[in-house]
C-alpha positions as CSV (number, residue, x, y, z in Angstrom):
1,M,140.9,114.4,-0.9
2,S,143.9,116.0,-2.3
3,S,146.5,116.4,0.4
4,D,146.7,120.4,-0.2
5,M,142.4,120.7,0.5
6,I,140.4,121.0,4.3
7,I,136.7,121.1,4.6
8,R,135.9,123.0,7.5
9,R,133.1,124.9,9.5
10,Y,132.0,128.5,7.9
11,R,133.0,131.7,10.2
12,A,131.5,134.5,9.6
13,S,134.8,136.2,8.5
14,D,134.1,134.2,5.3
15,Q,131.4,135.9,4.5
16,D,132.2,138.3,1.8
17,V,134.4,135.2,-0.1
18,V,131.8,132.5,0.5
19,T,129.5,135.5,-0.8
20,D,131.5,136.3,-4.3
21,L,131.7,132.3,-4.5
22,W,128.1,131.4,-4.4
23,S,127.6,134.5,-7.2
24,R,130.7,133.9,-9.5
25,A,129.5,129.5,-9.2
26,A,125.8,130.1,-9.7
27,R,125.6,132.7,-12.5
28,Q,127.8,129.5,-14.0
29,A,125.5,127.3,-12.9
30,H,121.9,128.9,-13.7
31,P,122.3,131.3,-16.7
32,F,118.7,130.6,-17.5
33,I,118.0,132.8,-14.2
34,E,117.4,136.6,-14.7
35,G,119.7,138.1,-12.0
36,E,121.2,134.8,-10.0
37,G,124.2,135.5,-8.2
38,A,122.9,139.2,-7.3
39,G,120.0,141.0,-5.3
40,E,117.1,139.5,-3.5
41,R,118.9,136.3,-3.6
42,A,122.4,137.1,-2.5
43,R,120.3,139.0,0.4
44,V,118.7,135.8,1.8
45,L,122.1,133.7,1.0
46,R,123.4,136.5,3.8
47,E,121.4,136.6,6.3
48,V,118.9,133.9,5.9
49,Y,121.4,130.6,4.7
50,L,124.6,131.8,6.0
51,V,123.3,132.1,9.4
52,Q,120.2,129.6,9.7
53,A,121.8,126.5,8.1
54,E,125.0,124.2,8.7
55,N,127.7,125.4,6.8
56,W,130.8,123.9,5.7
57,V,133.8,125.3,3.2
58,A,136.5,123.4,1.3
59,E,139.7,125.8,1.4
60,R,143.0,125.1,-0.5
61,D,145.8,127.3,0.1
62,G,144.0,129.5,2.5
63,I,141.7,130.3,-0.1
64,V,137.8,129.1,0.0
65,I,136.9,127.5,-2.9
66,G,133.5,125.4,-2.0
67,L,130.6,125.7,-0.4
68,L,128.5,123.2,1.0
69,G,125.1,124.3,3.3
70,L,123.2,121.6,4.6
71,L,119.4,122.2,6.3
72,G,117.7,120.1,9.2
73,A,121.1,118.9,10.5
74,K,120.9,119.1,14.0
75,D,123.2,120.4,16.5
76,G,124.9,118.4,19.5
77,S,121.8,118.2,21.6
78,G,119.9,116.7,19.1
79,R,117.4,119.4,17.9
80,A,117.2,120.1,14.3
81,N,118.5,123.7,13.1
82,E,116.2,126.1,10.5
83,P,114.8,126.0,8.3
84,G,113.2,122.3,8.8
85,G,114.1,118.7,8.5
86,T,116.1,115.7,10.5
87,G,119.5,114.9,10.7
88,A,122.2,113.9,12.9
89,G,124.1,115.1,15.8
90,A,127.4,117.2,15.8
91,D,129.1,113.4,16.5
92,G,128.3,112.3,13.3
93,V,125.5,109.6,14.3
94,E,123.8,108.7,11.7
95,A,120.0,109.4,11.9
96,D,117.3,110.3,9.2
97,G,119.9,112.5,6.3
98,V,120.0,116.0,5.8
99,E,119.0,118.3,3.0
100,V,122.0,119.7,0.9
101,G,120.6,123.1,0.4
102,G,123.5,124.8,-1.3
103,L,126.5,123.6,-3.2
104,F,128.9,125.2,-4.7
105,V,132.2,125.1,-6.6
106,A,134.5,128.2,-7.7
107,P,134.8,128.2,-11.3
108,E,138.2,128.3,-11.1
109,A,138.3,124.8,-9.0
110,Q,135.8,123.0,-10.9
111,G,136.1,119.5,-11.8
112,D,139.2,118.6,-9.3
113,G,136.4,116.7,-6.7
114,I,135.8,119.4,-4.4
115,G,132.5,119.1,-4.9
116,R,132.3,115.6,-4.2
117,E,134.0,115.7,-1.2
118,L,131.8,118.1,0.1
119,L,128.8,115.9,-0.5
120,E,131.1,112.9,1.0
121,H,131.7,114.8,4.2
122,A,127.4,115.4,4.0
123,A,127.5,111.7,4.2
124,A,130.1,111.0,6.6
125,L,128.2,113.3,9.1
126,H,124.6,112.7,8.3
127,G,123.7,109.7,6.5
128,A,121.1,109.7,3.8
129,L,121.0,113.2,1.2
130,T,118.1,115.1,-0.3
131,L,118.5,117.8,-2.5
132,E,117.3,119.8,-5.0
133,V,118.7,120.5,-9.0
134,F,117.1,122.9,-11.8
135,E,116.6,120.8,-14.6
136,G,118.1,123.2,-16.9
137,N,121.5,122.2,-14.8
138,A,122.9,119.5,-16.9
139,R,126.1,119.4,-16.0
140,A,125.0,119.4,-11.5
141,R,122.6,116.7,-13.2
142,R,124.9,114.5,-14.1
143,F,127.6,115.1,-11.7
144,Y,124.9,113.9,-8.9
145,A,123.4,110.6,-10.9
146,H,127.6,109.8,-11.1
147,L,127.2,110.0,-7.2
148,G,124.4,108.0,-6.9
149,F,121.5,109.8,-6.3
150,T,117.9,109.3,-8.3
151,E,114.9,111.1,-8.8
152,R,112.3,111.1,-6.2
153,G,110.2,113.7,-7.8
154,R,109.6,117.1,-9.5
155,R,108.4,121.3,-8.8
156,V,108.4,124.0,-10.3
157,D,110.5,126.7,-8.1
158,E,108.0,129.2,-7.1
159,E,110.6,131.7,-7.4
160,T,112.3,131.6,-10.7
161,G,109.4,129.5,-12.7
162,H,112.0,126.6,-13.3
163,P,111.8,123.0,-12.8
164,L,113.2,121.7,-10.1
165,I,114.2,117.7,-9.6
166,A,114.4,116.2,-6.1
167,L,117.4,113.3,-6.0
168,E,118.1,111.1,-3.1
169,R,120.8,109.2,-1.7
170,A,120.8,106.4,0.7
171,A,123.1,106.5,3.9
172,P,126.8,105.1,2.8
173,L,127.3,101.8,3.9
174,K,129.7,101.9,7.0
175,S,133.2,99.8,7.1
176,V,136.4,99.8,8.3
177,S,139.4,98.2,6.5
178,W,143.3,97.2,7.7
179,L,146.3,98.0,5.6
180,H,148.9,95.4,6.0
181,L,151.6,95.2,3.6
182,R,154.6,92.4,2.8
183,E,157.4,93.5,0.8
184,G,155.1,96.2,-1.5
185,R,151.8,93.7,-1.5
186,L,148.6,94.4,0.2
187,L,147.1,91.6,2.0
188,S,143.3,90.5,0.8
189,V,140.8,88.3,1.7
190,R,138.4,86.3,0.0
191,T,135.3,85.3,1.5
192,R,133.7,81.8,0.8
193,G,131.1,81.6,-2.1
194,N,133.2,84.9,-3.5
195,D,135.3,85.3,-6.4
196,T,136.1,89.3,-5.5
197,F,139.1,90.0,-2.7
198,Y,138.0,92.7,-0.1
199,L,140.7,94.3,2.5
200,P,140.4,92.3,5.8
201,G,137.7,94.1,7.7
202,G,133.9,94.2,7.8
203,K,130.9,96.3,9.6
204,Y,130.3,97.9,12.6
205,E,128.2,96.4,15.6
206,P,126.0,98.2,17.6
207,G,128.1,100.2,20.0
208,E,131.8,99.9,18.6
209,T,133.8,102.9,17.3
210,A,136.1,102.6,14.1
211,R,139.1,100.4,15.9
212,E,136.5,98.1,18.3
213,A,135.2,97.1,15.3
214,L,138.6,96.4,13.2
215,S,139.9,94.9,15.8
216,R,137.0,92.1,16.2
217,E,136.9,91.7,12.8
218,L,140.2,90.8,12.0
219,S,140.4,88.2,14.9
220,E,136.8,86.6,13.3
221,E,138.5,86.5,10.3
222,L,141.9,86.0,10.4
223,G,142.9,84.6,14.1
224,L,144.8,87.7,15.0
225,V,144.8,90.1,17.5
226,V,145.4,93.3,17.0
227,P,144.6,95.4,20.3
228,A,142.0,98.6,19.2
229,D,144.4,101.1,20.4
230,E,147.3,99.7,17.7
231,L,145.1,101.0,15.4
232,V,145.7,104.1,13.4
233,E,143.7,105.8,10.7
234,A,145.2,106.3,7.6
235,F,142.2,107.9,5.3
236,V,138.8,107.3,4.1
237,I,138.0,105.9,1.0
238,H,134.4,106.8,-0.9
239,D,133.4,104.0,-3.1
240,V,130.7,102.3,-5.1
241,A,130.0,99.0,-2.6
242,H,130.6,95.9,-4.5
243,G,127.9,93.8,-5.3
244,K,124.9,96.2,-3.4
245,N,123.1,97.9,-6.4
246,G,125.3,101.2,-6.6
247,R,124.9,101.9,-2.9
248,R,127.9,104.1,-2.0
249,L,130.5,102.7,0.6
250,Q,132.5,105.2,3.2
251,M,135.2,102.6,4.1
252,T,137.7,103.9,7.0
253,C,141.7,102.3,6.8
254,F,143.8,102.1,9.5
255,T,147.5,100.7,9.5
256,G,149.4,99.7,12.7
257,G,149.3,96.3,14.7
258,P,151.7,93.7,14.2
259,Q,153.7,93.7,11.4
260,D,154.6,90.0,11.4
261,I,151.2,87.9,10.9
262,A,150.5,84.7,10.3
263,P,146.9,84.5,9.6
264,A,144.7,81.9,10.2
265,P,141.0,82.2,8.6
266,G,137.7,81.8,10.1
267,R,135.2,80.0,8.6
268,E,134.0,82.6,6.7
269,I,137.1,83.3,4.8
270,A,138.3,80.9,1.6
271,E,141.8,82.5,1.6
272,Y,143.9,85.5,1.7
273,A,146.9,86.8,-0.1
274,W,149.0,89.6,-0.7
275,F,148.9,91.2,-3.7
276,D,150.7,94.1,-5.8
277,R,149.1,97.0,-7.8
278,R,148.2,94.8,-10.7
279,E,146.7,91.7,-9.4
280,A,144.7,94.1,-6.6
281,R,142.9,96.2,-9.5
282,E,142.3,93.0,-11.5
283,R,141.1,90.6,-8.3
284,C,139.2,93.2,-5.7
285,A,136.7,95.2,-5.0
286,P,136.5,98.7,-6.6
287,A,136.9,100.5,-3.6
288,H,140.7,98.6,-4.1
289,S,141.8,100.9,-7.0
290,Q,141.5,104.1,-4.6
291,V,143.2,102.0,-1.7
292,V,146.2,101.3,-3.9
293,D,146.7,104.6,-5.7
294,R,147.1,106.0,-2.3
295,L,149.7,103.7,-1.0
296,V,151.5,104.0,-4.3
297,A,151.4,108.1,-4.0
298,Q,152.7,107.5,-0.4
299,G,155.7,105.0,-1.6
300,R,154.1,102.0,0.8
301,M,153.2,100.0,-3.2
302,P,155.6,99.9,-5.9
303,G,153.5,102.1,-9.3
C-alpha cells in the first residue's frame, strides 16, 4: 500500500463523496447498463448498502478514492450483518469468508493498486472471498483473474438482464517472517529437499499470535531466542504462495530481536544465507521480490 493511502471504516459523513465516486466508477465499468450510476440503483446504494453492509473506504491525502462493501460479514458478537451470509468477527479471525458486494475505485485513481489493497484488506479480515462481476466488464474480469479468483457459476441479473459471473477465491495462507539484514543483505533459509529460499518464519499454530508464532519458528528453524515482545511489525505482503497452485499468501513481516546472531539450523533447514537484491530475486520465493522492494525503498538494502 502506498504510504499516503489508508483504508478505514466508512462513515455516514462520507455518503455524498462515496455516492459520487460509485456513480462515476459504475458508469465507466458498466456502459452497457442503461441509467447506471443513478436513479433507483443510487437510492439502493445510499439507503441499503451504505447502511447495512460492512463498508470500507480507501483515502489518500484526505480524499476518498475507493469503496469496498462486504455482505454477510459478522459483527463483534459473531452475528452476520445483513444482507445474508456468514463471515468473521471484528477481530479478523478467519471464518467462512465474505461476499464482496461492491468494489469501486475513482476513475482518476485506477491503476494505482487501490482495488487490490481493498480486496486484500477484506481477505485479511474474513478469509475466503466471493463476488459477482458482469460478463461485459472485461477489465474487472482480468483484474480478478490476476488476483486468483476462479469462476464458480453464472446467472442472469434480474434487474438489468445482463449475465453475471460468480467468482471465488480461497482464504489466503497466513504466515509470519523475520527481516534480518547484515550489511544490506537479507537473511534467507532453505528447507531440505527444496531449491527455493524463504524468509525465516512460517505458519501459525492454533492459539498463537503472530509474534508468538514467529518467535517459535525462529527457535525451531535457526535455534535463535527472539522474545515475542521484541518483534515489531514492519509490513504485510500479499502475493502468490510458492508451490501452492496459485493460492494467495498473506505474510506479516517483523523486525527486531538480536542483531548479532549465530544461527544453528534445525533439522528441517538445509542452509541459510544472506542475499543481496539480485540474489534474492534469483533464488527466493516470489514474495521476496516485494519484501526486497520495500527494504530498498526504506534505504535498508542497496538498490
